[in-house]
C-alpha positions in Angstrom: 0.1 0.0 0.1 1.1 3.3 -0.7 -0.9 6.4 -0.1 -0.6 10.1 0.7 0.2 9.2 4.2 2.0 6.1 4.4 4.4 4.1 2.1 5.5 0.5 1.8 9.0 -0.5 1.7 8.5 -1.8 -1.7 6.9 1.5 -3.2 9.7 3.4 -1.4 12.4 1.0 -3.0 10.9 1.6 -6.2 10.9 5.5 -6.0 14.6 5.4 -4.5 15.7 3.6 -7.6 13.6 5.4 -10.3 13.9 9.0 -9.1 16.1 9.2 -6.1 16.7 13.0 -6.3 12.5 13.1 -5.9 13.0 11.9 -2.6 14.5 12.5 0.9 14.5 9.5 3.5 14.8 10.8 7.1 15.8 8.4 9.7 14.0 9.8 12.9 15.0 6.9 15.1 15.3 8.0 18.8 15.2 7.1 22.5 13.7 8.7 25.5 15.9 7.6 28.0 19.3 7.3 25.8 19.0 10.3 23.6 22.0 9.7 21.7 20.9 5.8 20.7 19.1 6.7 17.4 22.2 8.6 16.1 24.4 5.9 17.2 22.1 3.2 15.3 21.9 5.5 12.5 25.6 5.4 11.9 26.0 1.7 12.0 23.1 1.4 9.4 20.2 2.9 7.8 18.3 3.0 4.6 20.7 4.1 1.7 20.6 8.0 1.0 18.9 8.6 4.6 19.8 11.8 6.6 19.3 11.7 10.5 16.9 14.1 12.2 17.3 14.2 15.9 14.3 14.7 17.9 15.7 16.8 20.7 18.0 18.8 18.1 15.9 19.2 14.9 12.4 17.9 15.8 12.2 20.2 18.7 12.9 23.9 19.9 14.6 25.5 22.7 13.6 24.3 26.2 13.0 26.8 29.0 11.9 24.4 31.9 8.6 25.1 31.6 7.6 24.6 27.8 7.9 20.9 27.6 10.6 18.3 26.8 10.2 18.5 23.4 8.8 21.8 22.6 7.7 22.7 19.0 10.7 24.3 17.0 10.6 27.6 15.5 8.5 27.1 12.5 10.3 29.3 9.8 13.8 27.8 11.1 12.5 24.1 10.6 11.5 24.8 7.0 15.1 26.4 6.3 16.4 23.4 8.0 14.6 21.1 5.6 15.8 23.4 2.6 19.3 23.0 3.6 19.0 19.2 3.3 17.9 19.8 0.0 14.0 19.8 0.0 12.2 21.3 -2.6 8.6 22.0 -2.7 7.9 19.0 -4.7 10.3 16.6 -2.9 8.7 13.6 -0.8 9.6 13.3 2.5 10.0 9.9 4.1 10.0 9.5 7.7 11.7 6.3 8.9 12.0 4.8 12.3 11.8 1.2 14.1 9.1 2.2 16.5 5.9 1.8 14.6 6.3 5.5 13.0 6.2 6.8 16.8 9.1 9.3 15.9 8.6 9.4 12.2 5.1 10.8 12.9 6.5 13.8 14.4 8.5 14.7 11.1 5.3 13.8 9.2 3.0 16.4 11.4 6.0 19.1 11.5 6.3 19.0 7.6 2.7 19.6 7.2 2.7 22.3 10.1 5.5 24.5 7.9 3.2 23.7 4.7 4.7 20.6 3.0 2.5 18.3 1.9 4.5 15.8 0.1 5.6 13.9 3.6 5.0 10.3 4.7 5.8 7.5 7.0 7.2 4.3 5.9 4.9 1.8 7.1 6.3 -0.8 9.6 9.5 1.3 9.6 12.8 -0.5 9.3 11.7 -3.7 10.2 9.3 -3.8 7.2 12.4 -2.3 5.0 14.7 -5.4 6.0 11.6 -8.0 6.3 11.3 -6.9 2.4 14.9 -7.9 1.6 16.3 -4.3 0.9 19.6 -3.5 2.2 21.0 -0.9 4.4 24.2 0.7 4.7 26.7 2.9 7.2 27.6 5.3 4.1 26.9 8.9 4.6 24.9 10.5 1.9 26.3 12.9 -0.6 25.1 16.5 0.8 22.4 17.9 -2.0 22.2 21.2 -3.2 20.1 23.8 -1.1 16.4 23.4 -1.9 13.8 26.0 -2.5 11.6 24.7 0.4 9.9 28.0 2.4 7.5 27.9 5.1 3.8 28.4 3.9 0.5 27.9 5.2 0.2 25.4 8.0 -1.7 22.2 6.8 -2.3 21.2 10.6 -3.8 22.6 13.7 -2.1 23.4 17.3 -3.1 24.8 20.5 -0.9 26.0 23.2 -0.9 25.7 27.2 -3.6 28.5 27.6 -5.9 27.2 25.2 -5.9 24.1 26.6 -6.2 25.4 30.2 -9.2 27.7 29.0 -10.8 24.7 27.2 -11.2 22.1 30.3 -14.6 23.1 30.9 -15.5 23.4 27.2 -18.3 20.8 26.1 -16.9 20.8 22.5 -13.2 19.6 23.7 -11.9 16.1 23.7 -8.5 16.0 25.3 -7.1 12.5 23.8 -3.5 11.2 26.0 -1.6 8.8 23.5 0.9 7.6 26.3 0.8 4.2 27.5 -2.2 3.4 30.0 0.1 3.0 33.0 1.5 6.7 32.5 -2.0 8.0 31.9 -3.3 6.5 35.0 -0.5 7.9 37.0 0.7 4.6 38.0 4.2 5.1 36.9 5.8 8.3 35.7 9.9 8.4 35.2 10.1 11.4 32.7 7.9 14.1 34.2 7.3 16.3 37.2 3.8 14.7 38.2 1.9 11.4 37.6 -1.3 11.4 36.1 -3.0 13.2 32.9 -4.9 16.4 32.4 -8.2 16.4 33.7 -10.8 15.0 31.5 -8.5 13.4 28.9 -9.2 10.4 27.1 -6.8 7.5 26.7 -5.7 6.0 23.4 -2.2 4.5 23.9 -0.1 4.6 20.3 -0.1 0.6 20.2 -3.6 0.7 19.7 -3.2 2.1 16.3 -0.7 -0.6 15.0 -0.9 -4.3 14.0 1.4 -6.6 15.8 4.2 -6.2 13.1 4.3 -2.3 13.6 2.1 -1.4 10.7 -0.9 0.9 10.9 -4.4 -0.8 11.1 -6.4 -0.7 8.0 -8.0 2.9 7.6 -11.8 1.1 8.4 -10.4 -0.6 11.8 -9.1 2.5 12.8 -12.3 4.8 11.7 -14.4 2.4 13.9 -12.0 2.6 16.9 -11.4 6.5 16.3 -15.1 7.3 16.1 -16.3 5.2 19.1 -13.4 7.4 21.0 -14.9 10.4 19.8 -18.4 9.7 20.8 -20.5 12.4 20.4 -17.5 14.8 19.4 -16.4 15.4 16.1 -12.7 15.2 14.7 -12.1 19.0 14.7 -12.9 18.8 19.0 -9.9 16.5 19.4 -6.7 17.8 21.0 -4.1 15.0 20.9 -1.4 15.2 23.7 1.1 13.1 25.3 4.1 13.2 27.2 6.1 15.7 25.1 4.0 16.3 21.7 5.4 13.2 20.0 3.3 10.2 20.4 0.1 12.8 19.7 1.4 13.2 16.2 1.0 9.7 16.0 -2.5 9.9 17.1 -3.0 12.6 14.7 -1.4 10.6 11.9 -3.9 7.3 12.7 -6.9 10.0 12.8 -6.1 11.1 9.2 -5.6 7.5 7.9 -9.3 6.8 9.3 -10.4 9.7 7.3 -11.5 11.7 10.6 -9.1 15.3 9.9 -9.1 18.4 12.0 -7.7 17.3 15.4 -5.0 19.7 16.9 -1.9 19.0 18.7 -1.0 20.0 22.0 2.5 20.6 21.6 3.7 20.9 25.4 1.5 18.0 26.3 2.0 16.3 29.7 5.6 17.6 30.2 4.6 21.4 29.9 1.3 20.6 31.9 2.8 18.9 34.8 5.5 21.5 34.9 3.2 24.7 35.8 2.4 25.9 39.3 -0.6 24.0 40.7 -1.4 22.1 37.5 -4.9 20.4 38.0 -4.1 16.7 37.6 -6.0 13.5 37.5 -5.1 9.8 37.9 -6.6 6.6 37.2 -8.8 5.3 34.5 -10.4 8.1 31.9 -13.7 9.1 33.3 -15.3 9.3 29.9 -17.8 6.3 29.4 -18.2 5.4 26.0 
């Protein structure tokens, strides 16, 4: 399967063989506990021609202690960075990781945030590439000429801390948390200041978007599950949150695959929320009944 959102290993290999200059593969592997692990893994082996995009250094902005672990980068600066990699308006960006699209979906969202529509995630990531029998390499790709990409009208929506705080009592707001269930319930928290979740949030862990092999579930299956999650809400009522605005992008990608467009990203997510003085917190299962 190849679509405007996902690409299979076979379709990517064919595109790289027939028109290599038209595609840029971006290796987004990362580890929250060992932030340099992705870079080290890239240096050992990666898809041919792939560049490495570090979550902390490239796919995030400056931290100030109150804006979360992976705040959004400056949109103009991020667009300029992509252009420095040789990205043109018509370049197909392909996000790749080894984590079911968890980190690649952050690139997908950010590219659309700066107005670049031609971005997909490799479905199944590096495991799918290797399962298909395609090669990996340790060779560094040759530098490309400066691209012409510039920031343009955003193709996605986002909300900030004040918007989320003000919307806690709104009937037309549904916050959905993409962290694992134990972190959502406050049973386990090793990354952020407090355990629990934003009051009134629903839970939808990333793994629920995926098949056992790390590929995304079929659009029909996702639509059924996510429609039940929305209940009486529309897709545009949804605000995706997680630990630091990464897994939430995975949820928004799953929503798009399901044909449920319009949800917004809360970029600061729980890491920003829980660092605020006197932040309201809930623990335990979601109180939303479906």
